[in-house]
N, C-alpha and C positions, 0 to 999 in steps of 0.2 A: 399260341397263348392258351393257358388253361381256361376251361369253362368255369364260370363262377356261379354258385348257387347260395342263396341266403338262408336256406333251410334244407334239411334232409328230405322234407316233403316235396321240395321242388325238383329233386333229382329224378331223372326219367326211369330209374329202376332197372337199368341194364346190368348184366353181370359185372361185378367189379372186384378189385382188390383195394382195400382201404387201410390207410395209415392214420392213426388217431393221435392227437397231441396238441399242445398249445403252439409248438413250433415257433417260440419267440426267439428270433435271431437266425433261425435256419442254420445253426452251427454244425460242426463236423459230426456230432452225434446224431442230429436230425438228418443230415445228409446220408449217413449210413442207413438209417431207416428208409429214406426215400430210394436209395439204391436198391435195397431189397424189394421194396414195393414195385419198382419198375421191372425188376427181373421177374417177379411173380406175375405181374400183369402181362408181360411178354410171353411167359411160359404158358399161362392159362388163356391167352388171347382175350383178355377182359379189360375194361376201362380201369385206369388207376386214379384213385381218389384220395386227396388229403382232406381229412375231416377235422376241422378246428373250430375256433370261436371268434366272433367279431370282437368280443371283449374278453381279454385274457382272464380266466377264472381266478388267477392269483391276485388280480386287482381287487377282487371281492374277498377272497379267503385269507390272503396274506398281506394285503395293503402294500403292494409293490409301489415303489416310488416312480417307476417309469418303465417303458417297454423298449426292447431292443429292436423290434421291427413293427412297423405300422401294417395295417391290413393290406394296403397297396403294395408294400414291399414284400409281404409274404406271398401274395398272388404273383408278383414278379419273379421271386425266387423259385416258386413252384413251377412256373412256366419255363424258366431257364433250365431247370433240371429235367423237364420233359413230362411233367405230371399232366394227365388228361383233364382232371376236374378238381376243383377245390370247393368244399362246403364250409361257409362261414356261419355257423349256427349261433343263435342268440342264447347267451348264457343267462337265461331268465330264471326267476324264482321257480317257475314250473319245471324248467329243465333240471335245476339243482335238486329237485325233489323226486326225480325219476329213480326207481329202484334199479339195481344192476340188471335184473331179469328183464324189466321193461325196456331198458336202453338197448340191450342186445337184440331183443325180438322186434321192437318197433322201429328203431333207428337203423341198426346194422342189417338185419335180415329183411324186414318188410319194405323199408324205404330205399336203402342203399344196395340191397341185394348182394351183400358182400360174400363172395365165395371164400376169401381168405382175408384175415385182418392182421396188420403188422403194428406192434407196439414195443416200447422199451420194457426191459425186465421189471422195472419198478412201477409200472403203470397201475393207477387206481382209478376207479370210476363208480358212478352211481351215488345215490344219496349218502352224504357223510363219508364219501370215499370208501364205501363198504366193500366194493368189488375189487378183486386183484386178478392177476393173470391166470391163476388156477381156475377161478370161478368163470372167467370169460372163456377159457379153453373148453370147459365142460358145457357151457351154454351154447357155444358155437357148434361143438361136436353133436349135441342133441338135435341141431337143425341141419346137420350134414355139411357144416362149414368147418374151417380150422383157423387156429391162431398161430402166428409166428412171432416169437419174441427176439429182440435184438439186444446183445450185450452193450454196455456203455463203451464209448470211445475214451481212451486214456491219452492225455497230452501231458508230457513231462511228469508222468506218474499220477496225475490227478484226473478225476472223471470230468469229461467235457460236459458242462451244464450251463444253462442260462444264468443261474445264480452266481457261478464263478465268473462268468463274463461280465455280469452286471457290476460286481464288486470291482473288477479291474477297470471298467470304464469310469465308475464314480471316483476312483483313485487317480484317473488320468492315464492309466497304463494302457494306452490304445494299442501298443505293439503286443503286449501280452494278450489282450482281447483278440487281436487278429489271429494269433496262433490257434485259438479255439474256434473262431469263426471260419477260418479258411480264407479270409479276405479282410480288407480294411473295414473297420466300423465306419458307418456313414449316417448322416442326417440329411433330410431334404427340406426345402422351403423356397419361398418366393423372395427375390431380391427387392427390398423396399428402400426408399430414401431415408437417410439418417440426418444427423445434424451437421454433416460435412466437416467435422473437426479433423478427421483423418486426412482429408484432402488438403486442408490448410497446413497440416504438419508435413505434407509431402508424401503421405502414404494413404491414398484414398481407399476406402473399404466398402465392400458390398455387405449391407446389413441383411441378415437372413431371418425372415419370418417363418418359423417352423410350420410345416404342413400339418403335423400331428402334435398337439400340445402334450400328449402323454409320452412322446419319444424321449428316451433317456439321453441326457447330455453328458459328455465327459466333464470331469471336475474342472473348476475354474483354472484357467491357465492359457498358455500360448502353445500352438501346435503347428507343425508342418503338415500341410494338407494338399490334396488334389481336388479341384473343383470341376465338375462336369456341367457345362451350360450349353444347351442346344447341340449336344454332341461334341463340343469342343472341350478338351481337357487342359486345364491350366493349373500350374503350381500356385501355392499360396501360403500365407501365414494367417492363422485363425486365432482370434482372441475370444475366449468364452469367459464372461464375468461381468463385473459392475463398473469397469473403467475408472478406478479410484483417482487417477491423476487428472482425468478430464472432467468428470461429473461426480460430485459428492452425492452419495445416496442414490446412485443410478440403479435402475432395474437391471436384471441379468440379461445380457445380449449375446448374440453370435455375430461376429464381424469377420470378414475375410478380406485381406489385402491380396489381390491377384497379381501374380508376377508376369510381367511382359504381356499384359492383357489390357486393351484400351477401348473396348467397345462399350456402348451404353446398354445396359441390360436390366434396367428397372422393370419389374413385372415378370421377369423370366424365372423359370424354375431352375434351381441349382441343387446338385448333390455334392455334399462336402464329405470327402473321404479322408479319415485321419491317419496319417502316416507315422507320426512320432510326436511326443510331448517335448517341447523345447525348454519351458520354464514355468514357474508359478506366475500368476498375476501379481503385479507389484504396484505399490504407491511410490512414485518418483518425486524427488524434490522439486523438479521443474519440468516444463514441457520440453526443454532442450535435452534434459537427461532422458526423457522418454524417447525422443527422436533418435538419440544415439543408440539406445537399446533396441529399438525397432530395426535399425540398420543392421545390428548384429544378428537379430532374429532372422532377417531376410537372408543374410549370407549363410547362416546355419541351415535354414530351410532349404536353400538351393543345394547344399551338400547332401542333406538327408534325402531329398527327392531324386537327386542324381544317383545315389546309392540304390534307391528303390527301383529305378529304371534298369540298372545293371542286373539286379536280382531277377526282375521280371523277364529280362532278355535271356536269362539262363534257363528259364523254365521251358521244356520242350513243348 
C-alpha cells in the first residue's frame, strides 16, 4: 500500500523520484508515466512518489462537471502499480499563487528531495500556468536534479487524455472509455434501501449511494455491469437516470439488478464496473412494457458479460 501524505511538508525528505499531475482516471497515458517513474526509482534506489492534489485543479480553473477517479481510487491505483508514496496536496489559493521557481525549490527540492521528476510533455505549472517543461528542466538542473518528459499515448490515433475519456463517459460510451483507461470505468458507493418498486416488478435492485458526489456518472441509460461486493463479483444490469416510467420527476439514481445474487447487502460497499451500454433510458407506456424490456436487458447483459469473460480468459 502506498504511503499517503496530505502535504509535501509531511514527506520525510528521503531521496525520491517524483511524478507530477492530476492523474484523474489513471488512464494508459498516466500509467506510462508511472512505469517510467518506477523504472527510475528502481535504477536510482530511491522512493517513488506521485505528487497530485486532493482537489483536481481543473475543478477550479475549467469547471469540470465531475471526476474520473476519487482520491481513494487514485491511492488504490497508485498502490496497485507499486508506487511507494502519494502526496495529495491542497490546491489552495496560496498554492495557486506559487511562482514556478518557488514550486521547484520549495516543493520538489526542499520537501520531496526529488532526484528526478517525471511529467508529460505538455506539463504546465506555477502561477497562471507560467512554467513549462523547459523552465522546469533548467530549474532542476540548477539544483543538480533532472527532468524526464513522457510522450503522450495514442489510442486509435487519438491522444489518451482525461478529457477524451470524460466525453466518452458522458456520452455513455463506456467501452470506448475502457480502451483509454486500460480497464472498465467504475463507480463506488454504499447500497441503500430504495422504494422496492424493482422488487415488486420481479427485478429487485441495489440502490447505490455514491461515495464521492464529484464522481462522473455515465450518461443516463441502461448498462451491462459487474458489481464487486465483499470480494464477490456478480453480473448485473445498471440503470442510471430518473426512472420516468416509475416515478415522474424523480432525481437521478444509480440502481443495479444483480444477476443470480440473493444476499442481503444493505450498507455494504459496492464497486460497479461498466462493461457496455445496452440502451437509452426510456418512458414506457406501462409497467408491463417496462418488465418485458428489463427481461430483454437481462438476457442481453448475460451475453455481453459472457463475452467479456472470454476476452479476459484470453489475456495471458
